[in-house]
C-alpha positions, 0 to 999 in steps of 0.5 A: 530520423534526421540528425537534427531531430535526434539532436532535438530529442537528445536536448529535450531529454537532457534538459528534462533530466537536468530539471529533475536533478535540480528540483529534488522535491519533484521526486521526494520520498517521505516515510510515515511511521507510527508515533510509537515505532521503534527505530531501526525497523525493517519496513516502513508502514507507509511511504509517500512519493508525490501523491502516491502512498505505498502501504506495506503488507499488513496481516490481521494482527491486533494492535498492541497485543500482536496476536491475530484476530479471532474469527478465522479468515473473516476476523483476520480480513476485518482486522487487516483492513482496519490496519490498512485504514489506520496506516492510511489515517497516519498519512491523512488518507482514507479507504476511498483513496485506495487505488490498488490492493494486493491480497495474499491468502494462505489458502485459496479456499478462504477467497469467499470469506475474505471477499465478503468482508472486503466488500464491507470496506469497499462497498462501491467503486472498489479499488483494482485488486489482485488476489493470490494464494501463497504457500505461506505467510511470514507471520505464523498462522496468518491467513491473509496479508493485504498491501495497498497503493493510494493516490491522494493530494499531499495536503488536504 
């Protein structure tokens, strides 16, 4: 590539980087917590960066009690997806805004039961998804954890 072209590319990249530094709102990061969240937690339920929402992984734990939902994999999957829905609501989004989910299963044999409930929440045009079986989940006795990424306008 001629020197003149290299200089043009360098100037373009430099001006783009300078513009990004001068406009901090272009890479703004907003943490969205529940109103009753305790300060000093180790994770944020939802982080918005531009039009993307990144949801932390949730298990099938019931709000308030902290205990896991009854009903095996189906009950825990349903509760985990309700927890996803609740986190999305905090950010002004819906299940239709979900673009990608990652499902972690403590036992690959639970795939069918999880998938049956998952279809109830995403009956048409489901988001992209990865499902992996893991040796264990951090929450004791949890059978499933689900994390999601959603794409939604910042203001509705």
